[in-house]
DOVEXVO-769349 format. One line per 5 residues: number of its first residue (from 1); their letters; for each residue x, y, z of N, C-alpha, C. Coordinates in steps of 0.001 Angstrom, whole numbers. Each point is the difference from the previous one (the first is absolute). Layout:
BEGIN
NUM	A	X:Y:Z:X:Y:Z:X:Y:Z  ...
This chain:
BEGIN
1	MRTLA	-4405:-732:-49072:-147:799:1224:-1426:-72:532  -963:69:-927:-1397:-79:421:-311:-1363:608  575:-1048:-583:-204:-1349:536:594:-129:1395  1201:569:212:645:-54:1307:-829:737:1050  -531:1169:-364:-828:757:932:-1259:-779:371
6	LVLGT	-575:-688:-984:-1204:-779:259:289:-1159:945  1142:-670:-212:376:-1114:865:237:471:1430  727:1135:159:268:530:1328:-1286:424:712  -882:669:-747:-1258:433:594:-844:-1169:457  -63:-1046:-802:-760:-1196:360:578:-662:1238
11	ALLSA	1330:-38:84:655:-612:1150:-290:776:1280  35:1330:-72:-266:815:1185:-1433:-159:482  -928:-26:-951:-1408:-104:372:-345:-1365:577  720:-1032:-448:-302:-1345:472:829:-414:1202  963:834:394:868:-358:1126:-778:53:1300
16	PALAA	293:-892:958:-686:42:1293:388:1228:790  -929:494:813:290:1164:838:864:-441:1169  1242:408:2:949:-430:1023:62:970:1172  -743:1080:-58:40:977:1076:-1414:471:302  -122:731:1119:-1276:576:411:-1100:-1044:108
21	DNELS	323:-1151:579:-1032:-993:278:-940:520:1090  -1169:-626:98:-862:265:1147:733:-444:1264  -282:674:1130:724:-335:1226:-874:130:1228  364:-768:1010:-573:128:1338:1144:-194:977  272:1026:825:1151:-34:900:-381:461:1395
26	IELGT	750:-482:981:-51:549:1350:1258:842:184  -119:1112:735:1103:949:90:249:467:1430  1232:397:246:380:791:1152:547:1322:-524  -210:1079:739:471:1289:-496:191:1010:1106  428:1184:-399:127:1114:929:-157:1308:-769
31	FHNGD	-506:1017:682:-292:1305:-593:501:1045:1002  824:920:-470:556:1006:899:-1081:969:487  69:315:1293:-914:979:584:798:815:1019  594:1092:-465:806:842:869:-774:1088:702  -1318:-9:-134:-831:1005:655:194:-80:1518
36	TDFGV	152:1135:642:242:5:1447:-1154:-628:783  -1221:119:-500:-1140:-588:701:63:-1526:7  704:-576:-980:112:-1458:-29:852:-510:1163  854:857:550:830:-391:1130:-794:-383:1239  -1262:411:72:-858:-394:1120:-284:-1502:-47
41	FSDGE	9:-566:-1204:-401:-1396:-184:1168:-949:-247  1175:535:-259:1124:-853:-353:1313:690:349  1018:-800:359:1309:587:276:868:67:-1255  -556:-351:-1145:706:89:-1276:-784:827:-995  583:212:-1183:-635:831:-1021:-552:-816:-1164
46	YMPSW	-212:-1305:208:-518:-831:-1075:-1248:-742:446  -872:-267:-974:-1229:-734:255:128:-1388:-633  441:-1011:736:72:-1355:-557:-1404:-523:-275  -114:-844:-1019:-1320:-479:-403:106:-1389:-615  -1151:-618:-148:-109:-1249:-750:-1242:106:-863
51	GLRLG	-51:-788:-1080:-1166:114:-859:-10:-977:-1151  -894:278:-935:-210:-843:-1176:78:853:-1258  404:-635:-1111:62:699:-1280:-548:-900:-1099  -805:585:-869:-599:-718:-1123:307:755:-1278  487:-718:-1001:307:618:-1284:-683:-727:-1141
56	VAPLR	-487:761:-955:-627:-544:-1200:711:584:-1203  394:-854:-949:804:439:-1138:-815:12:-1286  -547:1155:-379:-763:69:-1253:904:17:-1228  1247:419:159:944:97:-1108:1343:-582:410  775:-397:-983:1350:-464:281:840:1170:525
61	NLAVV	741:-254:1066:864:996:640:-765:1113:703  -1302:-173:216:-787:1010:701:-1054:-682:857  -89:404:1265:-971:-586:918:-686:1089:804  -1240:-252:363:-746:829:941:120:-663:1368  512:741:989:325:-594:1296:-714:763:1113
66	GGWHR	-711:-726:833:-657:573:1163:456:-697:1266  -77:692:1116:468:-615:1241:-628:607:1235  210:-672:1103:-458:437:1314:1078:-306:1022  323:971:854:956:-195:1083:-603:493:1310  360:-679:1082:-503:328:1337:1156:451:888
71	VRRGA	-162:1153:636:995:557:921:-573:-19:1413  829:-416:974:-401:33:1413:1198:453:822  -156:1109:720:1050:491:895:-636:428:1315  774:-84:1078:-517:401:1297:1119:342:959  -315:806:1009:1003:404:993:-687:373:1302
76	DLYID	691:-256:1102:-489:422:1312:262:1489:190  -903:653:728:99:1434:257:392:243:1452  947:916:188:498:300:1334:50:1510:220  -107:394:1256:279:1372:431:1273:-41:839  921:906:-292:1274:59:720:805:-1287:-122
81	DWTHI	-235:-731:-1101:754:-1212:-322:-217:-1156:958  -909:114:968:-196:-1120:920:-1453:-241:403  -869:1011:-144:-1409:-180:352:-789:-452:-1229  -452:-1243:23:-726:-555:-1139:-1427:529:-22  -406:587:-1127:-1342:576:-87:-867:-667:-1062
86	GRAAF	518:-1029:-687:-817:-687:-987:813:-482:-1186  -719:-281:-1069:646:-525:-1197:-626:641:-1236  868:271:-983:-450:554:-1279:254:-1020:-1100  -932:-120:-934:136:-957:-1102:-360:665:-1316  689:-424:-1042:-254:506:-1350:-182:-1185:-935
91	FADEF	-1064:50:-791:-279:-1036:-988:-220:686:-1352  419:-659:-1064:-245:550:-1334:-200:-1132:-993  -916:209:-916:-190:-886:-1137:395:768:-1257  971:-542:-730:496:624:-1230:-546:-768:-1200  -689:700:-894:-547:-606:-1209:696:619:-1215
96	TLGVR	542:-824:-881:734:495:-1160:-562:-589:-1285  115:775:-1077:-413:-469:-1323:789:771:-1045  600:-723:-948:783:675:-1032:473:-952:-1068  1030:413:-721:514:-791:-1108:1479:-288:193  422:-1153:-496:1391:-426:68:480:-391:-1391
101	GDVMI	1164:515:-381:645:-395:-1236:1253:-798:313  246:-1066:-758:1140:-853:300:668:-500:-1275  1132:-626:178:725:-615:-1110:635:-1281:519  -80:-1060:-808:537:-1291:417:1440:-140:-460  884:-384:930:1390:-282:-321:225:-1487:231
106	GQALL	211:-747:-1073:80:-1448:123:-1353:-579:364  3:-1041:841:-1243:-658:396:-370:243:1459  848:743:738:-240:95:1431:28:1409:566  649:951:-660:197:1342:550:-896:1008:-710  -701:815:801:-971:922:-570:81:1347:729
111	PYAMV	764:961:-510:-12:1356:568:-1305:709:-385  -458:927:862:-1242:698:-313:-44:1360:682  -920:819:-464:-313:1286:619:-1515:84:142  -460:652:1072:-1440:34:275:-398:1346:599  -1145:492:-424:-603:1220:542:-1409:-353:457
116	QGLGM	-360:397:1235:-1308:-330:543:-603:1183:744  -1311:96:-84:-725:899:886:-143:-660:1363  -118:810:1042:-45:-516:1372:-1134:651:772  -790:-822:649:-1006:468:946:322:-567:1371  -29:831:1030:353:-447:1352:-1112:356:971
121	VGRVK	-453:-997:738:-987:209:1062:734:-201:1321  180:1082:768:719:-66:1265:-943:92:1189  394:-645:1087:-807:25:1213:931:116:1203  -283:920:893:774:146:1231:-895:-329:1192  624:-554:1029:-739:-382:1203:837:316:1225
126	FDDDP	-625:589:999:639:296:1284:-826:-657:1102  693:-644:940:-699:-732:1059:787:143:1302  -667:513:1051:677:156:1282:80:-1304:786  -764:-1014:-451:38:-1309:653:-206:-1084:-1064  1079:-405:-685:-132:-970:-1093:-574:-1343:414
131	DDKGS	76:-344:1285:-528:-1283:464:-1505:18:209  -601:1177:-67:-1442:137:205:-639:442:-1316  -704:-931:-656:-611:323:-1297:-1088:1062:121  -571:129:1174:-1053:996:200:482:1254:681  1282:247:-13:555:1159:690:-581:1301:-554
136	PGQFA	-507:888:878:-560:1276:-474:1074:968:-491  1263:-294:285:1078:891:-401:599:-317:-1358  -694:-760:-836:512:-326:-1325:-794:719:-1085  683:329:-1078:-693:540:-1168:792:-331:-1252  -672:20:-1139:633:-316:-1279:-606:875:-1077
141	ESAVA	771:264:-1034:-508:742:-1158:753:-420:-1247  -612:268:-1149:544:-438:-1282:161:1169:-958  842:-202:-1005:206:1006:-1043:428:-708:-1279  -183:684:-1110:318:-563:-1315:968:921:-723  976:-591:-705:956:761:-801:162:-683:-1357
146	VGGLA	407:785:-987:265:-542:-1338:1401:424:-430  573:-756:-901:1341:313:-480:424:-976:-1074  1280:-316:-16:514:-913:-1010:1384:-472:363  475:-972:-761:1357:-485:183:570:-439:-1343  1314:112:-106:730:-429:-1194:1175:-839:462
151	VAGVE	150:-1199:-571:1053:-910:423:661:-642:-1210  1202:-480:214:698:-857:-955:344:-1283:733  -62:-1112:-685:231:-1263:669:534:-1064:-931  188:-1160:583:457:-1149:-770:-715:-1243:519  -359:-862:-921:-663:-1258:344:872:-1159:-456
156	LRIPK	101:-998:851:740:-1216:-314:-991:-1152:52  -164:-684:-1128:-1004:-1048:-65:593:-1320:-469  -649:-1077:391:347:-1307:-533:-524:-65:-1434  831:-386:-973:-488:-56:-1386:-1300:-787:-102  -953:573:-695:-1341:-568:-57:-96:-1190:-941
161	GNAPF	713:73:-1129:-88:-1082:-963:-1428:-193:-472  -460:-1239:-13:-1366:-309:-432:-967:-145:1172  485:294:1218:-873:-107:1173:-1024:1129:12  -1162:-212:621:-1030:1057:47:349:1142:960  937:-226:911:388:1052:940:1426:-253:466
166	TLAWH	564:1012:664:1321:-140:600:86:873:1237  1114:-78:719:222:775:1216:1009:1103:-261  -140:1119:715:907:1134:-211:176:772:1298  1145:669:84:308:915:1100:295:1367:-594  -453:1072:654:262:1341:-510:416:927:1132
171	IEAGY	749:1025:-361:361:1064:931:-19:1311:-760  -512:1067:618:-132:1290:-669:203:1124:998  465:1125:-494:235:1162:849:-310:1259:-791  -385:1049:706:-320:1254:-668:-451:1049:985  -940:832:-444:-443:1148:789:-1525:45:6
176	GLTSA	-556:317:1160:-1444:149:127:-346:1274:748  -1168:534:-273:-475:1188:720:-1516:-19:56  -533:652:1021:-1440:98:158:-368:1421:423  -1273:308:-123:-516:1205:623:-64:-250:1507  -388:1002:763:-11:-138:1455:-1164:-868:472
181	LDFER	315:-890:955:-1048:-660:765:-447:1001:1066  -1144:600:-198:-449:1108:841:-934:-519:1096  571:-299:1169:-788:-466:1136:-545:1215:754  -1289:-5:249:-671:1181:545:505:381:1387  249:-991:857:369:286:1393:1502:-83:255
186	TGDMT	721:-696:-860:1420:-254:294:946:577:-1042  -488:869:-864:875:630:-981:109:-808:-1275  974:354:-845:149:-701:-1276:1371:-666:-91  110:-873:-993:1203:-780:-204:159:-234:-1498  1221:154:-515:224:-128:-1444:1132:-975:-277
191	PRGFV	-306:-1284:-227:1048:-961:-359:564:324:-1389  1318:-46:-120:633:157:-1305:1467:-365:103  553:-503:-1115:1409:-343:-21:246:-1378:-564  1064:-625:475:480:-1268:-533:-1014:-1123:199  -193:-806:-1049:-883:-1162:32:807:-1234:-386
196	LRSGV	-158:-1078:751:661:-1265:-306:-1006:-1119:189  -81:-886:-1010:-905:-1137:101:658:-1238:-621  -338:-1151:566:509:-1253:-530:-1035:-1087:257  -72:-979:-912:-995:-1044:181:262:-1219:-862  -794:-1016:236:44:-1236:-771:-1414:-350:-436
201	GVRF	-99:-724:-1116:-1317:-362:-464:49:-838:-1250  -1163:-133:-617:-140:-822:-1206:-183:902:-1207  461:-479:-1141:-202:666:-1285:-707:-991:-906  -1070:449:-631:-813:-935:-801:-573:677:-1229
């Protein structure tokens, strides 16, 4: 029995890490924002985004993952539904950092769960004449919020074999929340709710 345990332990320690490889991916995503103030900038309740994600795997089945996403929304402003008075725009940079745990099924399928802290830098802009960069009727302000997100996902990768890297696609969904983006002149806004992200990239 002792010999069998020694053989198994040696095999586990010498086995290649089949999961939680280092990664670099490009992503598309969306974050729910049902706050009524967000309706000034968008006719929907979601903030579509694009971004990058970087993961480093210090341990087998565990990775530290950080990312950045960019949100851009805008809408024309009207009085009485027909008098155009300008344009409103909303921009946000989402920064995430956390840990992901995963398990490899076969050589290609990798389910995972991830928890990340979230920092959001939001900026709103109002302009009565968007075609005039020097218009005196424009103003902008910024605010910062913090929060977090928790997601579950699945990754599908080309078996790596003995190659130094491979390609993978992932999709994940979960819940995110932030504190209020407190804009001094235009009120506050609190994004929270369903989060969906998907991307492709390299694993090495």
